[in-house]
C-alpha positions in Angstrom: 0.0 0.0 0.0 1.5 3.4 -0.9 1.4 6.5 1.2 -1.6 8.1 -0.7 -3.6 5.0 -0.2 -2.8 5.0 3.5 -3.9 8.7 3.8 -7.0 7.8 1.8 -7.9 5.1 4.3 -7.1 7.4 7.2 -9.5 10.0 5.8 -12.2 7.4 5.3 -11.7 6.2 8.8 -11.9 9.8 10.2 -14.9 11.0 8.1 -16.8 8.0 6.9 -16.6 5.6 9.9 -20.0 4.0 10.4 -20.3 5.6 13.9 -19.4 9.1 12.9 -20.9 9.7 9.4 -23.7 12.1 8.8 -24.9 14.6 6.2 -21.9 16.9 6.9 -19.3 14.2 6.4 -18.8 15.0 2.7 -18.4 18.7 3.2 -16.2 18.2 6.3 -13.9 15.9 4.3 -13.8 18.3 1.4 -12.8 21.1 3.7 -10.0 19.0 5.2 -8.8 17.9 1.7 -8.6 21.6 0.6 -6.3 22.5 3.4 -2.8 22.7 2.0 -1.5 21.1 5.3 -3.6 18.0 4.8 -1.8 14.8 4.0 -3.6 14.2 0.7 -5.3 16.6 -1.6 -8.8 16.6 -3.1 -7.7 15.4 -6.5 -5.8 12.4 -5.2 -8.6 11.5 -2.8 -11.1 11.8 -5.6 -9.1 9.5 -7.9 -8.6 6.9 -5.1 -12.3 7.1 -4.3 -13.3 6.6 -7.9 -11.0 3.6 -8.2 -12.4 2.1 -5.0 -16.0 2.5 -6.4 -15.4 1.4 -9.9 -12.8 -1.3 -9.3 -13.8 -2.6 -5.9 -10.3 -1.6 -4.8 -11.0 -1.9 -1.1 -11.2 -5.3 0.5 -13.9 -6.3 2.9 -11.2 -6.6 5.6 -9.9 -3.1 5.0 -13.4 -1.7 5.0 -14.3 -3.4 8.2 -11.1 -2.3 9.8 -11.2 1.3 8.8 -14.9 2.1 8.3 -16.4 -0.3 10.8 -19.0 -1.5 8.3 -19.3 -5.2 7.5 -20.6 -6.0 4.0 -20.8 -9.4 2.5 -20.4 -8.3 -1.1 -17.7 -6.0 -2.6 -20.5 -4.3 -4.6 -22.1 -3.2 -1.3 -18.8 -1.5 -0.4 -18.9 0.3 -3.8 -22.5 1.4 -3.1 -21.5 2.7 0.3 -18.6 4.7 -1.1 -20.8 6.0 -3.8 -23.0 7.6 -1.1 -19.9 9.4 0.1 -19.1 10.5 -3.5 -22.6 12.0 -3.8 -22.2 13.9 -0.5 -18.8 15.2 -1.7 -19.2 15.8 -5.4 -22.9 15.5 -6.2 -24.9 13.1 -8.3 -24.3 14.6 -11.6 -20.6 13.9 -11.9 -20.3 11.5 -14.8 -16.7 10.5 -13.9 -18.1 7.9 -11.5 -20.7 6.3 -13.7 -20.3 2.6 -14.0 
């Protein structure tokens, strides 16, 4: 796992953990990503999130460990991450269309 992926998982854990997520999670995460002192920038996070959604790039083990959500199917993880995408970037972004 490279450094950007580690920071990506850390941000998911901090902002999208099943016990802490809410309607503000997307805007809170965007605010953090736009801070120049943040470990990863918005563009890198967006690319990693798209890869996780489109390519099922996060394992069920990683998801349970970092997000605290237990899904039986990789597609369920993609759907959950898509909900974060919509909170952050909106529904009309065609870059994430399967």
